C-alpha positions as CSV (number, residue, x, y, z in Angstrom):
1,X,4.1,165.1,131.7
2,X,5.2,167.1,128.6
3,X,5.1,165.7,125.1
4,X,8.7,164.6,124.9
5,X,8.6,162.8,128.1
6,X,5.3,161.1,127.2
7,X,7.0,159.9,124.0
8,X,10.1,158.6,125.9
9,X,7.8,156.8,128.4
10,X,5.8,155.3,125.5
11,X,9.1,154.2,123.9
12,X,10.1,152.6,127.2
13,X,6.8,150.7,127.4
14,X,7.3,149.5,123.8
15,X,10.8,148.3,124.6
16,X,9.5,146.4,127.7
17,X,6.8,144.7,125.6
18,X,9.4,143.7,122.9
19,X,11.8,142.2,125.6
20,X,8.9,140.3,127.2
21,X,7.8,138.9,123.9
22,X,11.4,137.8,123.0
23,X,12.1,136.1,126.3
24,X,8.8,134.3,126.6
25,X,8.7,130.9,124.8
26,X,6.1,132.1,122.3
27,X,8.2,131.8,119.2
28,X,11.2,129.5,118.8
29,X,14.6,130.8,117.9
30,X,14.1,129.3,114.4
31,X,11.0,131.6,113.9
32,X,12.9,134.6,115.2
33,X,15.9,133.8,112.9
34,X,13.5,133.5,109.9
35,X,12.0,136.9,110.8
36,X,15.5,138.4,111.1
37,X,16.3,137.1,107.6
38,X,13.1,138.4,106.1
39,X,12.8,141.3,103.7
40,X,11.0,143.4,106.2
41,X,13.8,143.1,108.8
42,X,16.4,143.6,106.0
43,X,14.7,146.9,105.1
44,X,14.6,148.0,108.7
45,X,18.2,146.9,109.2
46,X,19.4,149.1,106.3
47,X,18.6,152.2,108.4
48,X,18.7,150.6,111.9
49,X,22.2,151.8,112.8
50,X,21.4,155.4,112.0
51,X,18.1,155.3,113.8
52,X,19.6,153.4,116.8
53,X,22.5,155.7,117.4
54,X,20.4,158.8,116.6
55,X,17.8,157.7,119.1
56,X,20.5,156.9,121.7
57,X,21.9,160.4,121.2
58,X,18.5,162.0,121.8
59,X,17.9,159.9,124.8
60,X,21.3,160.7,126.2
61,X,20.6,164.5,125.8
62,X,17.4,164.0,127.8
63,X,19.2,161.9,130.4
64,X,21.8,164.7,130.8
65,X,19.0,167.2,131.1
66,X,17.3,165.1,133.8
67,X,20.5,164.9,135.8
68,X,21.0,168.6,135.5
69,X,17.4,169.2,136.8
70,X,18.0,166.7,139.7
71,X,21.2,168.5,140.8
72,X,19.5,171.9,140.5
73,X,16.5,171.0,142.7
74,X,18.5,168.9,145.1
75,X,20.6,171.9,146.0
76,X,17.5,174.0,146.2
77,X,16.0,171.7,148.8
78,X,18.9,172.5,151.2
79,X,17.6,176.0,151.8
80,X,15.7,177.1,154.8
81,X,12.0,176.1,155.2
82,X,10.6,179.6,155.5
83,X,8.5,179.2,152.4
84,X,6.6,175.9,152.5
85,X,4.9,176.5,149.1
86,X,8.2,177.2,147.4
87,X,9.8,174.1,149.0
88,X,6.9,171.9,148.0
89,X,7.1,173.1,144.4
90,X,10.8,172.4,144.4
91,X,10.2,168.9,145.7
92,X,7.7,168.2,143.0
93,X,10.1,169.4,140.3
94,X,12.8,167.2,141.9
95,X,10.5,164.2,141.8
96,X,9.7,164.8,138.1
97,X,13.4,165.1,137.3
98,X,14.1,161.8,139.1
99,X,11.2,160.2,137.2
100,X,12.5,161.5,133.9
101,X,16.0,160.2,134.8
102,X,14.8,156.7,135.5
103,X,12.6,156.6,132.4
104,X,15.4,157.7,130.1
105,X,18.0,155.5,131.8
106,X,15.8,152.3,131.4
107,X,15.0,153.2,127.8
108,X,18.7,153.4,126.9
109,X,19.4,150.2,128.9
110,X,16.6,148.2,127.2
111,X,17.8,149.4,123.7
112,X,21.1,147.5,124.3
113,X,19.2,144.5,125.9
114,X,17.1,144.1,122.8
115,X,20.1,144.3,120.5
116,X,21.8,141.6,122.6
117,X,18.7,139.4,122.6
118,X,18.6,139.5,118.8
119,X,22.2,138.4,118.6
120,X,21.6,135.6,121.2
121,X,18.5,134.3,119.3
122,X,20.4,134.2,116.0
123,X,23.4,132.4,117.7
124,X,21.0,129.9,119.4
125,X,19.3,129.0,116.1
126,X,22.6,128.6,114.3
127,X,24.0,126.3,117.1
128,X,20.8,124.3,116.9
129,X,21.1,123.9,113.1
130,X,24.7,122.8,113.4
131,X,23.9,120.3,116.2
132,X,21.0,118.8,114.1
133,X,23.3,118.5,111.1
134,X,25.9,116.7,113.0
135,X,23.4,114.3,114.5
136,X,21.9,113.6,111.1
137,X,25.3,112.9,109.7
138,X,26.1,110.5,112.5
139,X,22.8,108.7,112.2
140,X,23.4,108.3,108.5
141,X,26.8,106.8,109.1
142,X,25.3,104.3,111.6
143,X,22.6,103.4,109.1
144,X,25.2,102.9,106.3
145,X,27.3,100.7,108.6
146,X,24.4,98.5,109.5
147,X,23.4,98.1,105.8
148,X,26.9,97.2,104.9
149,X,27.0,94.5,107.6
150,X,23.7,93.0,106.4
151,X,24.4,93.2,102.6
152,X,27.9,91.7,102.5
153,X,29.5,88.5,103.6
154,X,32.6,89.5,105.5
155,X,35.3,87.7,107.4
156,X,36.0,88.0,111.1
157,X,38.6,90.6,110.7
158,X,36.4,92.9,108.6
159,X,33.5,92.2,111.0
160,X,35.6,93.3,114.0
161,X,36.7,96.4,112.1
162,X,33.2,97.4,111.1
163,X,31.9,96.6,114.6
164,X,34.6,98.9,116.1
165,X,33.7,101.6,113.6
166,X,30.0,101.2,114.4
167,X,30.8,101.5,118.1
168,X,32.9,104.7,117.5
169,X,30.1,106.1,115.4
170,X,27.6,105.5,118.1
171,X,29.9,107.1,120.6
172,X,30.2,110.1,118.3
173,X,26.4,110.3,118.0
174,X,26.0,110.3,121.8
175,X,28.7,113.0,122.2
176,X,27.0,115.2,119.6
177,X,23.6,114.7,121.3
178,X,25.2,115.9,124.6
179,X,26.7,118.9,122.8
180,X,23.4,119.8,121.4
181,X,21.8,119.6,124.9
182,X,24.7,121.8,126.2
183,X,24.0,124.4,123.4
184,X,20.3,124.4,124.4
185,X,21.1,124.7,128.1
186,X,23.5,127.6,127.4
187,X,20.9,129.4,125.4
188,X,18.3,128.9,128.1
189,X,20.8,130.2,130.8
190,X,21.3,133.4,128.8
191,X,17.5,133.8,128.4
192,X,17.0,133.4,132.1
193,X,19.7,135.9,132.8
194,X,18.1,138.6,130.6
195,X,14.7,137.8,132.1
196,X,16.2,138.3,135.6
197,X,17.7,141.6,134.5
198,X,14.4,142.8,133.2
199,X,12.5,141.7,136.3
200,X,15.1,143.6,138.5
201,X,14.7,146.7,136.3
202,X,10.9,146.6,136.6
203,X,11.2,146.1,140.3
204,X,13.4,149.2,140.6
205,X,11.0,151.2,138.5
């Protein structure tokens, strides 16, 4: 394997390791979000777009070259079998061209997967923060209502009104807890989808 294809294969292995680390429950979305907001990631992000599209352009050129080699040696394999050595050499070159095609294709695919995973982790953390904030506000409202009932002497009408408000607040709290669980389930579903895509990709390789 030449230097450039060794580099692309190494980059593919690096991408695979990054995807596995991101989909495994090693770090929480909160930790990932803190990393994405760190100075180190901000420094990388300043030039990330240029590097990302530049690398995609280079990989696309190698992908086109691999397709050209595949077509070249596929046509060559249709000739007569008079020269076994020449035919074997052509088949080896065809195999290498196919190998390079799959390596480059998966490298391009995983680049988009990693970018999407970063977005999903940030969204998941933001949804979790919003759900926690809503739950805390609802719990504070319930606590305030209870303190009001205990601290003041109230008539029956006020008591019924506060009891009704307390019940509505409890219902709101339950709804927000259900919404928070739905957010977590949706994020888990996306994580499983990406994990399934990666497993299928590794199986095809």
